[in-house]
C-alpha positions as CSV (number, residue, x, y, z in Angstrom):
1,M,56.0,75.3,3.4
2,S,57.2,78.9,2.9
3,V,55.3,81.4,0.7
4,P,57.4,82.7,-2.1
5,T,58.2,86.4,-1.8
6,I,56.6,88.5,-4.5
7,T,59.2,90.8,-6.0
8,F,58.7,94.3,-7.3
9,G,59.5,93.1,-10.8
10,D,56.8,90.4,-10.4
11,D,54.2,93.1,-9.5
12,V,55.2,95.4,-12.4
13,S,55.0,92.6,-14.9
14,F,51.5,91.7,-13.6
15,L,50.3,95.4,-13.7
16,R,51.6,95.8,-17.3
17,E,49.8,92.6,-18.3
18,H,46.4,93.9,-17.1
19,A,46.7,97.7,-17.0
20,D,49.7,100.0,-17.0
21,A,52.7,100.8,-14.8
22,I,54.9,103.8,-14.7
23,V,58.2,103.1,-12.8
24,L,60.1,105.8,-11.1
25,S,63.7,104.9,-10.2
26,A,66.9,106.2,-8.7
27,G,69.6,103.6,-7.8
28,D,67.9,100.6,-6.3
29,A,64.8,102.6,-5.3
30,R,61.7,101.8,-7.4
31,V,58.1,103.1,-7.3
32,A,55.4,101.8,-9.5
33,L,52.4,104.0,-10.4
34,S,49.3,103.3,-12.5
35,A,47.2,105.9,-14.4
36,S,44.5,103.2,-14.8
37,F,43.9,103.1,-11.1
38,Q,43.5,106.9,-10.4
39,G,47.3,107.6,-10.3
40,R,47.9,105.3,-7.4
41,V,51.3,104.3,-6.1
42,M,50.8,100.6,-6.5
43,T,54.0,99.4,-4.8
44,S,57.7,100.1,-4.3
45,S,61.0,98.5,-3.6
46,S,64.2,99.5,-1.9
47,Q,66.3,96.8,-3.6
48,G,65.6,97.1,-7.3
49,P,63.4,94.8,-9.4
50,D,64.3,91.7,-7.4
51,G,63.6,93.3,-4.0
52,T,60.5,92.8,-1.9
53,S,57.4,94.5,-3.2
54,Y,56.0,96.6,-0.3
55,G,52.6,97.5,-1.4
56,W,49.5,95.3,-1.3
57,I,48.0,94.6,-4.7
58,H,44.7,92.8,-5.1
59,R,45.6,90.7,-8.1
60,D,42.3,88.9,-8.4
61,A,40.3,92.2,-8.5
62,I,42.7,93.6,-11.2
63,A,42.8,90.4,-13.3
64,S,39.1,90.0,-13.4
65,G,38.5,93.5,-14.9
66,E,35.0,93.4,-13.4
67,R,33.6,96.3,-11.5
68,Q,32.6,95.4,-7.9
69,E,29.9,96.8,-5.7
70,H,30.8,99.2,-2.8
71,I,34.5,99.4,-3.5
72,N,37.0,98.2,-6.1
73,A,39.8,97.2,-3.7
74,F,42.7,97.2,-6.2
75,G,45.3,97.9,-3.6
76,G,48.2,100.4,-3.7
77,E,50.3,102.0,-1.0
78,D,49.2,105.5,-1.7
79,R,45.7,106.1,-3.2
80,F,43.7,109.3,-3.4
81,W,40.3,109.4,-1.7
82,L,38.1,112.2,-0.4
83,G,36.3,112.5,2.9
84,P,34.0,112.5,4.8
85,E,32.9,108.9,4.7
86,G,30.0,109.1,7.1
87,G,27.6,111.7,8.5
88,Q,25.2,114.3,7.1
89,F,28.0,115.5,4.7
90,S,29.1,112.0,3.6
91,I,30.0,111.4,0.0
92,F,29.8,107.6,0.5
93,F,26.1,107.4,1.3
94,K,23.1,108.8,-0.5
95,G,20.8,111.1,1.4
96,G,18.3,109.2,3.6
97,D,20.1,105.8,3.4
98,P,21.1,104.0,6.6
99,F,24.8,104.1,7.5
100,D,25.6,100.4,6.9
101,L,27.8,98.3,4.7
102,E,24.9,97.5,2.3
103,H,24.4,101.1,1.5
104,W,28.1,102.3,1.6
105,Q,29.4,103.1,-1.9
106,T,32.8,104.5,-2.8
107,P,32.3,107.5,-5.2
108,A,33.0,106.5,-8.7
109,P,35.7,109.1,-9.5
110,I,38.0,107.8,-6.7
111,D,37.1,104.2,-7.3
112,W,37.2,103.4,-11.0
113,G,38.7,104.7,-14.2
114,G,41.9,106.2,-15.4
115,W,43.4,109.6,-14.8
116,S,45.4,111.7,-17.3
117,V,49.2,111.7,-17.2
118,D,50.3,115.3,-17.6
119,E,54.0,115.0,-16.8
120,Q,56.4,112.1,-16.5
121,S,60.1,111.7,-15.8
122,D,62.4,109.1,-14.2
123,R,61.6,110.6,-10.7
124,H,58.1,111.9,-10.9
125,A,54.7,111.7,-12.6
126,R,51.7,114.1,-12.5
127,F,48.1,112.9,-12.8
128,T,44.9,115.0,-13.2
129,T,41.2,114.6,-13.4
130,D,37.9,116.6,-12.9
131,M,35.0,115.2,-10.9
132,E,31.6,116.0,-9.6
133,L,30.3,114.7,-6.3
134,V,27.0,115.1,-4.3
135,N,27.0,114.7,-0.5
136,Y,24.3,113.1,1.8
137,S,22.7,116.6,2.3
138,G,22.5,117.2,-1.5
139,T,25.4,119.6,-1.9
140,R,27.1,119.4,-5.3
141,F,30.9,119.7,-5.6
142,E,32.8,120.4,-8.8
143,L,36.5,120.0,-8.4
144,S,39.8,119.5,-10.2
145,V,42.4,117.2,-8.8
146,A,46.2,117.2,-9.5
147,R,48.3,114.5,-8.0
148,T,52.1,114.5,-8.3
149,I,54.2,111.5,-7.2
150,R,57.9,112.1,-6.6
151,L,60.7,109.8,-5.7
152,L,62.6,111.3,-2.7
153,G,66.3,111.2,-2.1
154,D,68.7,112.2,0.7
155,V,66.5,110.3,3.2
156,D,69.0,110.4,6.1
157,Q,69.2,114.2,5.8
158,R,65.5,114.6,5.3
159,L,64.8,112.7,8.5
160,D,67.9,113.8,10.3
161,L,69.2,110.2,10.6
162,T,72.7,108.9,11.0
163,P,73.9,107.9,7.5
164,L,72.6,104.4,6.6
165,Q,75.2,101.7,6.2
166,S,73.5,98.3,5.5
167,T,69.8,99.4,5.3
168,S,68.1,99.9,2.0
169,V,65.5,102.6,1.6
170,V,62.8,103.8,-0.8
171,A,60.9,107.0,-0.2
172,F,58.3,108.9,-2.2
173,E,55.6,111.5,-1.7
174,S,52.2,112.3,-3.2
175,E,51.4,116.0,-3.5
176,N,47.6,116.2,-3.8
177,V,45.9,119.4,-4.8
178,I,42.1,119.9,-5.0
179,T,40.6,123.0,-6.5
180,N,37.0,124.2,-6.3
181,G,36.0,124.2,-9.9
182,G,32.4,125.4,-9.3
183,A,30.8,128.8,-9.0
184,A,29.9,128.5,-5.3
185,A,32.0,128.6,-2.2
186,W,32.3,125.4,-0.2
187,E,30.9,126.2,3.2
188,K,30.7,124.4,6.6
189,D,26.9,124.6,6.8
190,T,26.5,122.5,3.6
191,G,29.5,120.3,3.9
192,L,33.2,120.3,3.1
193,L,35.6,117.8,1.5
194,S,39.0,116.8,2.6
195,V,41.9,115.0,0.9
196,W,42.3,111.5,2.3
197,I,45.3,109.4,1.4
198,L,45.4,105.7,2.2
199,G,48.3,103.3,2.0
200,M,47.5,99.6,1.8
201,F,50.2,97.2,2.9
202,K,50.7,93.4,3.4
203,P,49.7,92.2,6.8
204,S,51.4,89.6,9.0
205,A,51.2,88.2,12.5
206,Q,54.3,90.2,13.4
207,T,53.3,93.6,12.0
208,T,52.5,96.3,14.4
209,I,51.3,99.8,13.6
210,V,52.8,102.7,15.7
211,I,51.2,106.1,16.2
212,P,52.9,108.6,18.4
213,F,50.5,111.1,19.9
214,V,50.5,114.4,22.0
215,E,50.4,113.7,25.7
216,G,47.8,115.4,27.9
217,T,44.6,114.9,29.9
218,V,41.3,113.8,28.3
219,E,39.8,117.0,29.8
220,D,42.4,119.1,27.9
221,L,42.8,117.2,24.6
222,G,40.0,114.7,24.4
223,P,40.3,110.9,24.1
224,V,43.7,109.5,22.9
225,V,42.1,107.3,20.2
226,N,38.8,106.8,18.5
227,D,38.3,103.0,18.3
228,A,34.6,103.0,17.7
229,Y,34.4,102.8,13.9
230,F,33.6,99.1,13.7
231,G,33.1,98.4,17.3
232,K,35.5,98.7,20.2
233,V,38.9,97.2,19.4
234,P,40.0,94.5,21.9
235,S,42.9,95.2,24.2
236,D,45.0,92.4,22.6
237,R,44.9,94.5,19.3
238,L,45.2,98.1,20.6
239,A,47.6,99.2,23.3
240,V,47.9,102.8,24.5
241,E,51.0,103.9,26.4
242,D,52.1,107.3,27.6
243,D,52.8,108.9,24.2
244,V,52.4,106.2,21.6
245,L,49.8,103.6,20.7
246,F,50.2,100.3,19.0
247,F,47.6,98.6,16.7
248,S,47.8,95.1,15.2
249,G,48.3,94.9,11.5
250,D,47.7,91.2,11.1
251,G,44.8,91.4,8.6
252,E,42.7,89.0,10.7
253,Y,40.2,91.3,12.5
254,R,38.3,94.1,10.9
255,S,38.9,97.2,13.0
256,K,39.8,100.9,12.6
257,I,41.2,103.6,14.8
258,G,41.7,107.3,14.5
259,V,43.6,110.2,16.2
260,S,42.2,113.7,16.5
261,R,43.9,117.0,15.6
262,A,44.6,117.7,19.2
263,R,46.5,114.5,19.6
264,A,48.1,114.0,16.1
265,R,51.8,114.2,15.4
266,P,53.0,114.5,11.7
267,I,54.4,110.9,11.6
268,V,53.0,107.3,11.9
269,G,54.6,104.0,11.1
270,S,54.6,100.2,11.2
271,Y,57.1,97.5,11.7
272,D,57.1,94.0,10.1
273,A,59.4,92.0,12.4
274,D,59.4,89.0,10.1
275,G,60.5,90.9,7.0
276,Q,62.6,93.5,9.0
277,V,60.8,96.3,7.3
278,L,60.2,99.6,9.0
279,T,57.6,101.9,7.3
280,L,57.1,105.6,8.1
281,V,54.5,108.0,6.9
282,H,55.0,111.7,7.2
283,Y,52.2,114.1,6.2
284,T,51.0,117.7,6.1
285,L,49.9,118.9,9.5
286,L,49.5,122.7,9.4
287,D,49.6,124.9,12.5
288,G,46.3,126.5,13.3
289,T,44.1,123.9,11.6
290,T,41.2,122.7,13.7
291,D,38.4,121.5,11.3
292,Y,38.7,117.9,10.1
293,V,35.8,116.1,8.5
294,N,34.1,113.4,10.6
295,S,33.8,110.0,8.9
296,M,31.8,108.2,11.6
297,W,28.9,106.3,10.1
298,E,26.1,108.3,11.9
299,I,24.4,111.7,11.8
300,Q,27.0,113.8,13.8
301,D,26.8,116.5,16.4
302,A,30.3,117.6,15.5
303,P,30.9,117.1,11.7
304,Y,34.3,118.9,11.9
305,A,35.7,117.1,14.9
306,G,37.1,114.2,12.8
307,D,40.4,112.4,12.8
308,V,43.7,113.4,11.2
309,V,45.3,110.0,11.2
310,N,43.6,106.6,10.8
311,S,44.7,103.0,10.6
312,Y,42.6,100.1,9.4
313,N,43.2,96.4,9.9
314,D,41.2,94.3,7.5
315,G,39.4,91.1,8.3
316,P,36.1,89.3,7.8
317,P,33.2,91.9,8.1
318,E,31.2,89.1,9.8
319,P,31.8,85.5,10.8
320,G,32.2,83.3,7.8
321,A,32.6,86.2,5.3
322,S,35.7,86.9,3.3
323,P,37.8,90.0,4.0
324,L,38.4,92.6,1.3
325,G,42.1,91.7,1.3
326,P,43.4,91.2,3.8
327,F,45.7,94.2,4.2
328,Y,46.3,97.0,6.7
329,E,46.3,100.7,6.1
330,L,48.1,103.9,7.2
331,E,45.9,106.9,6.4
332,T,46.2,110.7,6.6
333,S,43.8,113.5,5.9
334,S,43.9,117.2,5.2
335,A,42.0,119.8,7.0
336,A,38.4,120.5,5.8
337,A,38.6,122.4,2.5
338,A,36.5,125.6,2.9
339,L,37.4,126.8,-0.6
340,Q,36.2,129.8,-2.7
341,P,35.7,129.2,-6.5
342,G,39.2,128.7,-8.0
343,E,40.9,128.2,-4.6
344,S,43.0,125.2,-3.8
345,L,44.1,123.0,-0.9
346,T,47.3,120.9,-0.9
347,H,48.0,117.8,1.2
348,V,51.4,116.0,1.0
349,H,51.7,112.3,2.2
350,Q,55.3,110.8,2.3
351,T,56.1,107.1,2.6
352,F,59.5,105.7,3.6
353,H,60.4,102.0,3.7
354,F,63.6,100.8,5.4
355,Q,64.8,97.2,5.2
356,G,67.9,96.0,6.9
357,P,69.5,94.8,10.1
358,E,67.6,95.4,13.4
359,A,70.3,97.6,14.9
360,E,70.0,100.2,12.2
361,L,66.2,100.0,12.0
362,D,66.1,100.4,15.8
363,A,68.0,103.6,15.6
364,I,65.6,104.9,12.9
365,A,62.6,104.0,14.9
366,R,63.9,105.6,18.1
367,K,64.7,108.8,16.2
368,T,61.5,109.1,14.2
369,L,58.8,107.4,16.2
370,G,60.4,107.7,19.7
371,V,60.2,104.0,20.4
372,S,62.5,101.0,20.1
373,L,61.9,98.0,17.9
374,E,61.8,95.8,21.0
375,R,59.0,97.9,22.3
376,I,57.1,97.7,19.0
377,A,57.6,94.0,18.5
378,S,56.6,93.2,22.1
379,A,53.4,95.3,22.1
380,F,51.2,92.2,21.5
381,N,53.9,89.5,21.8
382,P,55.5,90.0,25.3
């Protein structure tokens, strides 16, 4: 028995029943945002209200209205977080606590409560908030956040693609600005923050995450991938080739990977072979940046040797337990924000969804990710 496809219109109706939804639109492209959930992009569609809803939305969590421990996993394909997650400068653990799931807690300002809507039009909306955070070492941060979501047009020109014929597309970006609102400078010795944008998507057995990386020796550039976040990822879920790695997005095995600044390229993606949906994420990767916060759950020797790109595949945290979703994530981070009072940092995260015939999607994948659909789809299903 097939599972009915949830449409974009279905998700918008659900959100408006339990919270709010701002819909950006241009032609058949739609993007749904919610001020109630920290200005998240909840979902999108390339084929109007009746089209497939691309974002993962945790309906049970939203409908309950009840605040959960550790994280309120409401979903959304572009949500604002801050790093680091682990280490001596973590904002997810209290000083002295062990780095385990029992003591892990998402900071309230990025987990619960609404943000203000400062601007709104058919194609954009701007959300703002102020927050205070304290890290594991006791450093206090006062900051202002401004987050603008824009619907993007001219995608073929933007990505230098052959004009699309039968493929539908929706594209949007979040421009995320953090400002040091306190009286003291943010310094490396006492801990820095970074903008961390996470997109949550629906998993499937035929979904594969694709991360191109910079080629080079381990001696010159370090390891290709960090796969030690939740234990080493099995080889049937992570495949590393010459200049690209593949990671399973099936939502059945809790695992996470990361790519360092030395290896990162400014694009990642995923392909759902069942739904014939190619997803791309392009993000700010500035020349000359070297310091990225380290989110490993341990006291760290190198707290600014963290990852730029991460991908998470959800699954049971232990045998017999329930997953958070399931879902999979494509994540990008800014450089560490060493900001003087009143100074700001901006990180832009762009999401593109293409749905259509394999021949056209294949051309897009080759142009942007440097790999064919066949290579992606056969990474774990030869």
